[in-house]
C-alpha positions as CSV (number, residue, x, y, z in Angstrom):
1,M,0.1,-0.1,0.0
2,K,1.2,3.6,-0.6
3,C,0.0,6.6,0.9
4,Y,-0.2,10.0,-1.3
5,V,-0.4,13.2,0.6
6,L,-1.7,16.3,-1.4
7,G,-1.4,20.0,-0.8
8,A,-2.4,22.9,-3.2
9,G,-0.1,22.1,-5.7
10,V,-2.1,19.4,-7.0
11,S,-5.3,21.4,-7.2
12,K,-3.4,24.0,-8.7
13,S,-3.1,22.1,-11.8
14,V,-6.7,22.3,-12.5
15,G,-7.2,25.8,-11.7
16,Y,-7.4,26.3,-8.0
17,P,-5.4,29.1,-6.3
18,L,-2.8,28.3,-3.9
19,G,-2.8,29.5,-0.7
20,S,-1.5,33.0,-1.3
21,E,-3.7,33.7,-4.1
22,L,-7.0,32.5,-2.3
23,F,-8.2,35.8,-0.9
24,D,-7.8,37.6,-4.3
25,A,-9.6,34.6,-5.8
26,I,-12.3,34.6,-3.4
27,D,-12.5,38.7,-3.8
28,R,-13.1,38.6,-7.6
29,F,-15.8,35.9,-7.2
30,V,-17.7,37.9,-4.8
31,Q,-17.5,41.3,-6.8
32,E,-18.4,39.3,-9.7
33,S,-21.5,37.5,-8.1
34,G,-23.5,40.5,-7.2
35,N,-26.0,40.1,-4.2
36,C,-26.3,36.6,-2.7
37,F,-29.7,35.6,-1.2
38,D,-28.5,32.0,0.1
39,R,-27.3,32.9,3.8
40,F,-25.1,35.6,2.8
41,D,-25.1,39.4,1.7
42,Y,-22.5,40.3,-0.5
43,K,-22.9,43.8,0.0
44,E,-21.0,43.6,3.3
45,W,-17.9,42.4,1.4
46,G,-16.8,46.0,0.6
47,N,-17.1,46.9,4.2
48,L,-14.8,44.2,5.1
49,R,-12.3,45.0,2.6
50,L,-12.4,48.8,3.8
51,W,-12.0,47.7,7.4
52,L,-9.1,45.3,6.8
53,E,-7.4,48.2,4.5
54,T,-8.0,50.9,6.8
55,N,-7.4,49.1,10.4
56,T,-5.4,51.0,13.2
57,N,-4.1,47.6,14.2
58,P,-1.0,47.4,12.4
59,I,-1.0,43.5,12.5
60,V,-4.4,43.4,11.0
61,A,-3.6,45.9,8.1
62,Q,-0.3,44.0,7.4
63,A,-2.2,40.8,7.1
64,Y,-4.5,42.5,4.5
65,R,-1.5,43.7,2.4
66,S,0.2,40.1,2.3
67,K,-3.2,39.1,0.9
68,N,-2.4,35.7,2.7
69,I,-6.0,34.4,3.9
70,E,-4.2,32.2,6.7
71,H,-2.6,35.3,8.0
72,M,-6.2,37.4,8.2
73,F,-7.7,34.3,9.7
74,T,-5.3,33.9,12.4
75,V,-5.6,37.6,13.5
76,L,-9.2,37.1,13.7
77,D,-9.2,33.9,15.2
78,F,-6.9,35.1,18.2
79,A,-9.3,37.8,19.0
80,A,-12.0,35.3,19.0
81,A,-9.8,33.1,21.3
82,L,-9.1,35.9,23.7
83,R,-12.8,36.7,23.9
84,D,-13.7,33.2,25.0
85,S,-11.0,32.8,27.4
86,A,-12.0,36.4,29.1
87,L,-15.4,35.2,28.9
88,W,-14.7,31.7,30.8
89,S,-12.4,33.7,33.6
90,A,-15.5,36.0,34.2
91,A,-17.9,33.4,34.6
92,L,-15.5,31.2,36.4
93,D,-17.0,30.1,40.2
94,G,-14.6,30.4,42.9
95,K,-14.1,34.0,42.9
96,S,-15.6,36.9,45.0
97,A,-18.5,38.9,43.7
98,E,-16.7,42.0,43.7
99,E,-13.5,40.0,41.4
100,R,-16.4,38.8,39.2
101,A,-18.0,42.3,38.5
102,T,-14.6,43.5,37.6
103,L,-13.7,40.5,35.2
104,S,-17.3,40.9,33.7
105,A,-17.1,44.7,33.2
106,E,-13.4,44.0,31.6
107,F,-15.0,41.2,29.4
108,D,-18.0,43.8,28.1
109,N,-15.4,46.5,27.3
110,F,-13.3,43.9,25.4
111,D,-15.9,42.5,23.7
112,S,-17.2,45.8,22.4
113,E,-14.0,46.7,21.0
114,I,-13.7,43.2,19.0
115,E,-17.3,43.4,17.7
116,N,-16.0,44.1,14.4
117,Y,-13.6,41.3,14.4
118,Q,-16.1,38.7,14.9
119,K,-18.5,40.0,12.2
120,Y,-15.8,40.3,9.6
121,R,-14.4,36.9,10.5
122,S,-17.9,35.3,9.8
123,I,-18.0,37.1,6.5
124,L,-15.0,35.7,5.4
125,L,-15.8,32.2,6.6
126,W,-19.3,32.4,4.6
127,A,-17.2,33.8,1.5
128,L,-14.9,31.1,1.7
129,E,-17.3,28.4,1.8
130,H,-19.6,29.9,-1.0
131,Y,-16.4,30.5,-3.1
132,L,-15.6,26.5,-2.7
133,S,-19.3,25.4,-3.6
134,W,-19.1,27.5,-6.5
135,R,-15.8,26.0,-7.8
136,H,-17.2,22.5,-7.2
137,E,-20.3,23.2,-9.3
138,K,-17.8,24.7,-12.3
139,D,-15.7,21.5,-12.2
140,L,-18.9,19.5,-13.3
141,E,-18.3,20.7,-16.7
142,G,-14.6,21.9,-16.5
143,S,-13.2,18.7,-15.8
144,K,-13.6,17.3,-18.8
145,D,-11.3,19.7,-20.4
146,K,-7.7,18.6,-21.2
147,G,-6.2,20.8,-18.1
148,W,-7.4,18.0,-16.2
149,D,-5.3,15.2,-18.1
150,S,-2.5,15.1,-15.2
151,L,-5.2,14.4,-12.6
152,R,-6.7,11.8,-14.3
153,A,-3.1,10.0,-15.3
154,F,-2.6,10.4,-11.6
155,G,-5.6,8.5,-10.7
156,E,-5.1,5.8,-13.2
157,K,-1.8,5.3,-11.3
158,L,-3.4,4.8,-8.2
159,E,-3.7,0.8,-6.9
160,T,-6.2,-0.8,-4.7
161,G,-5.7,-0.2,-1.1
162,D,-3.8,3.2,-1.7
163,V,-4.9,6.1,0.8
164,V,-4.6,9.5,-0.4
165,I,-4.3,12.3,2.8
166,T,-5.4,15.4,1.7
167,F,-5.0,19.0,3.2
168,N,-7.4,20.6,0.5
169,Y,-10.8,21.4,0.6
170,D,-11.7,20.7,-3.1
171,A,-13.2,17.1,-4.5
172,T,-11.1,17.2,-7.6
173,L,-9.6,13.8,-7.2
174,E,-12.7,12.0,-6.0
175,R,-14.2,13.6,-9.3
176,V,-11.7,11.8,-10.9
177,L,-11.6,8.7,-9.6
178,L,-15.2,8.6,-9.6
179,G,-15.4,8.9,-13.2
180,Q,-12.9,5.8,-13.2
181,G,-14.8,3.6,-11.2
182,R,-12.4,3.7,-8.1
183,W,-14.1,5.6,-5.7
184,S,-17.5,6.6,-4.4
185,P,-18.7,8.9,-1.3
186,K,-20.6,6.0,0.1
187,D,-17.2,4.7,1.7
188,G,-14.5,6.6,0.0
189,Y,-13.9,9.3,2.9
190,G,-12.9,6.8,5.6
191,F,-16.5,6.3,6.9
192,E,-19.9,4.6,5.9
193,L,-22.6,7.0,4.6
194,A,-26.0,6.2,3.9
195,L,-27.1,7.2,0.7
196,Q,-30.6,6.7,-0.8
197,E,-32.1,7.1,-4.3
198,S,-33.5,10.4,-4.0
199,R,-35.2,12.9,-1.7
200,Y,-38.4,10.9,-1.9
201,D,-37.4,7.5,-2.5
202,E,-35.4,6.0,0.9
203,R,-34.4,2.7,-1.0
204,P,-30.6,2.4,-0.5
205,A,-28.6,3.5,-3.3
206,Q,-25.9,1.2,-4.6
207,F,-22.3,2.1,-5.1
208,D,-19.1,-0.3,-5.5
209,K,-16.9,-0.7,-2.9
210,S,-13.9,2.5,-2.9
211,S,-10.8,0.9,-3.9
212,V,-8.8,4.2,-3.1
213,L,-9.4,5.8,0.5
214,I,-9.4,10.0,0.5
215,L,-8.8,11.4,3.8
216,H,-9.4,15.1,4.3
217,L,-7.7,16.2,7.3
218,H,-9.0,19.9,7.2
219,G,-12.5,18.8,5.7
220,A,-14.4,19.7,2.4
221,T,-16.6,21.7,0.7
222,G,-20.1,19.9,1.0
223,W,-19.4,18.2,4.2
224,Y,-21.7,19.0,7.0
225,R,-22.5,17.9,10.6
226,R,-24.7,14.8,10.8
227,P,-28.0,16.1,12.3
228,A,-28.8,14.2,15.7
229,F,-31.8,12.8,14.6
230,A,-33.2,11.4,11.3
231,P,-35.0,13.8,9.1
232,G,-38.7,14.3,10.0
233,Y,-38.3,13.3,13.7
234,T,-38.8,15.6,16.5
235,P,-37.9,14.1,19.7
236,T,-40.3,14.6,22.8
237,G,-39.8,14.0,26.3
238,S,-36.7,12.5,27.7
239,G,-34.9,9.4,28.1
240,A,-33.6,7.0,25.9
241,F,-34.0,7.1,22.5
242,P,-34.4,3.9,19.8
243,C,-31.4,3.8,17.4
244,E,-34.0,4.2,14.3
245,V,-34.3,7.7,15.3
246,F,-30.7,8.4,14.1
247,G,-31.2,7.3,10.6
248,S,-29.7,4.8,8.5
249,A,-26.1,5.7,8.8
250,P,-23.8,4.1,11.4
251,L,-23.9,5.6,14.7
252,N,-19.9,6.5,14.5
253,T,-20.7,8.4,11.3
254,S,-20.1,12.2,11.9
255,I,-20.8,13.9,8.6
256,C,-23.2,13.8,5.9
257,L,-23.0,15.3,2.5
258,D,-25.0,18.3,1.0
259,P,-26.8,17.1,-1.9
260,L,-25.8,20.1,-4.0
261,F,-22.4,18.7,-3.4
262,L,-23.2,15.0,-4.8
263,R,-24.9,17.1,-7.8
264,G,-22.0,18.6,-8.7
265,L,-20.2,15.4,-8.6
266,G,-22.9,14.1,-11.1
267,I,-24.7,12.1,-8.5
268,H,-28.4,12.3,-8.1
269,N,-28.7,10.1,-5.1
270,V,-28.7,11.8,-1.8
271,D,-27.6,11.4,1.7
272,A,-30.4,9.9,3.8
273,C,-29.0,11.9,7.1
274,L,-29.4,15.1,4.8
275,P,-32.2,14.9,1.9
276,D,-32.6,18.4,2.1
277,L,-30.1,21.2,2.0
278,T,-32.7,23.4,3.8
279,E,-31.8,21.2,7.0
280,V,-28.5,22.7,7.4
281,E,-28.7,26.1,5.6
282,D,-27.7,28.0,8.6
283,N,-24.8,25.7,9.6
284,R,-21.0,25.7,8.6
285,H,-19.3,23.3,6.4
286,V,-17.0,20.8,8.2
287,V,-13.9,22.9,7.3
288,L,-11.0,23.8,9.4
289,H,-10.3,27.0,7.5
290,P,-6.8,28.3,6.9
291,S,-5.3,29.6,10.1
292,F,-2.4,29.2,12.5
293,L,-5.0,28.4,15.3
294,K,-6.9,25.0,13.9
295,D,-9.4,23.7,16.4
296,Y,-9.0,19.9,15.7
297,E,-11.2,18.9,18.4
298,T,-14.4,20.7,17.5
299,D,-14.4,22.8,14.1
300,E,-16.6,25.7,13.3
301,S,-19.8,23.4,12.5
302,G,-19.5,21.8,16.0
303,S,-18.4,18.3,14.4
304,H,-15.9,15.9,16.1
305,V,-14.9,14.2,12.8
306,F,-11.2,15.1,12.8
307,P,-9.8,12.9,15.5
308,D,-11.0,10.1,13.8
309,L,-9.8,11.1,10.5
310,W,-6.4,11.8,11.8
311,R,-6.0,8.3,13.4
312,K,-7.0,6.6,10.1
313,A,-4.2,8.9,8.4
314,A,-1.6,8.0,10.9
315,Q,-2.5,4.1,10.6
316,A,-2.0,4.6,6.8
317,L,1.3,6.2,7.0
318,R,2.8,3.5,9.3
319,E,1.4,0.8,7.0
320,A,2.7,2.6,3.6
321,E,5.6,1.1,2.0
322,C,6.1,4.7,0.4
323,T,4.6,7.9,0.9
324,Y,4.5,10.7,-1.9
325,I,4.4,14.1,-0.6
326,I,3.1,16.2,-3.5
327,G,2.7,19.8,-3.8
328,Y,2.2,20.4,0.0
329,S,5.0,22.8,1.5
330,L,4.0,21.6,5.2
331,P,3.8,25.2,6.6
332,K,5.5,25.5,10.0
333,A,2.0,26.8,11.6
334,D,0.7,23.1,10.5
335,A,2.0,21.8,13.9
336,A,-0.3,19.1,13.9
337,A,0.5,18.0,10.3
338,L,4.3,18.1,11.1
339,T,3.9,15.8,14.3
340,L,1.4,13.5,12.3
341,F,3.9,12.9,9.6
342,L,7.4,12.6,11.8
343,T,5.7,10.2,14.4
344,N,4.3,7.8,11.7
345,C,6.2,8.1,8.4
346,N,9.0,5.3,8.5
347,R,12.5,6.3,8.0
348,G,13.5,6.9,4.3
349,T,10.1,6.0,2.8
350,A,9.1,9.9,2.1
351,C,9.3,10.9,-1.5
352,V,8.9,14.9,-1.7
353,I,7.5,16.2,-5.2
354,N,7.6,20.2,-5.2
355,P,8.5,22.7,-7.7
356,N,10.3,24.8,-4.9
357,G,13.6,23.5,-4.3
358,G,14.2,24.8,-0.8
359,V,10.7,23.0,0.2
360,K,12.2,19.9,-1.0
361,M,15.6,20.0,0.6
362,R,13.5,21.1,4.0
363,L,11.2,18.3,4.0
364,G,13.4,15.5,2.5
365,S,15.7,16.5,5.6
366,L,12.8,16.2,8.4
367,F,11.8,13.0,7.0
368,Q,15.3,11.6,6.1
369,S,14.4,10.8,2.5
370,G,17.0,9.6,0.3
371,G,15.3,11.7,-2.7
372,R,15.8,14.9,-0.6
373,F,18.4,16.2,-3.6
374,D,16.3,15.1,-6.5
375,G,14.8,17.7,-8.9
376,A,12.2,20.0,-8.3
377,V,9.5,19.7,-10.2
378,K,5.5,20.5,-10.5
379,F,2.9,17.8,-10.0
380,E,2.1,17.9,-13.8
381,E,5.6,17.2,-14.5
382,W,6.1,14.5,-12.5
383,V,2.8,12.8,-13.5
384,S,4.4,13.2,-17.2
385,L,7.3,11.2,-16.3
386,G,5.3,8.2,-14.8
387,C,5.1,9.3,-11.1
388,P,8.6,8.0,-10.5
389,D,10.3,7.6,-6.9
390,R,13.2,9.7,-8.0
391,V,13.5,12.8,-10.3
392,P,16.9,13.9,-11.8
393,W,18.0,17.3,-11.7
394,K,18.0,19.2,-14.9
395,P,21.0,20.9,-15.6
396,K,21.0,24.4,-16.3
397,V,22.0,25.4,-19.5
398,R,24.5,28.4,-19.5
399,V,24.2,31.2,-22.0
400,V,27.3,32.5,-23.3
401,Q,27.2,35.9,-25.1
402,S,29.3,36.3,-27.8
403,V,31.3,39.4,-28.1
404,A,32.1,41.2,-31.3
405,I,35.6,42.0,-31.8
């Protein structure tokens, strides 16, 4: 079994932006969309940009100037974390009434000062999710283009039992593998989902078993937290509930799939736990947004899916005969990912595919990979070479200028 770790460099091959390009891509999408009537009003977007650009906090202003969405989210997330800490401190028992009153007043003052931080953080989150959903819908037709040839060729290289670990939010690889008959949403994400024929037809939808597993360690567009009870059931009273009220999916399944997401893959079946999008229209996608302060215990949607996904990824890395790290630079802020790889990758089994020679050397040294001195190539170039374990350096051609005498 082989393990493939995918970063933004792979999705870049089919037109998705890198992390440093993501904010500008969202900005263009929002400005070209006009008003949106589905959970989000884009008229606030201009206020967000103005607030970031003219902010008197130099850290906020610099994060915006860098146009790095990870920096922006980190600043906004840190304000939210400080607010939560201040709230718990003010509410904690064991203090005198005078101490609690002082802390409560301090919290109220701080809360009012960072009100815009919370407001614009929510707007940025909604915009990110809407952009990803829009791109996913566009891919339904765009995936037939020649620009997807490299991803299709990569999919054909994967073998039964291989595991893909991805930090991307998109469904580009599963779209390709679905078309090749190698993957399905029923079991291809690492847990069993219950899919039915349609919203009104509850017969189980039939899918072949996935031969390749795709683990989204930061979540994905189209994922939602599984409702507590089956559609149409309203609990009354208290006490134990029969298992049937939790729906037909296994009880350890934490997510369900948006019907629009499935339709965007060309699948007209629906998740039995979420046959109608209106059930979750006010909830967040199960996505760990780009930030230095990721919450792997409970994400923005309130889901607890990530611990189980990361355990599955750790097991796959330990069992892999070779691990290919493709288009992923392993940012220093992703301490959880670094720990995952350093504690589970077997020595000398990692192969780094990256167009940046510095990143290749750094990761090669971290993972004690014999290929750290190999050539630096893009994902598309690596696939065109047949996905080899080693890529030779290309000698630079010296240009000698002739001097007229």
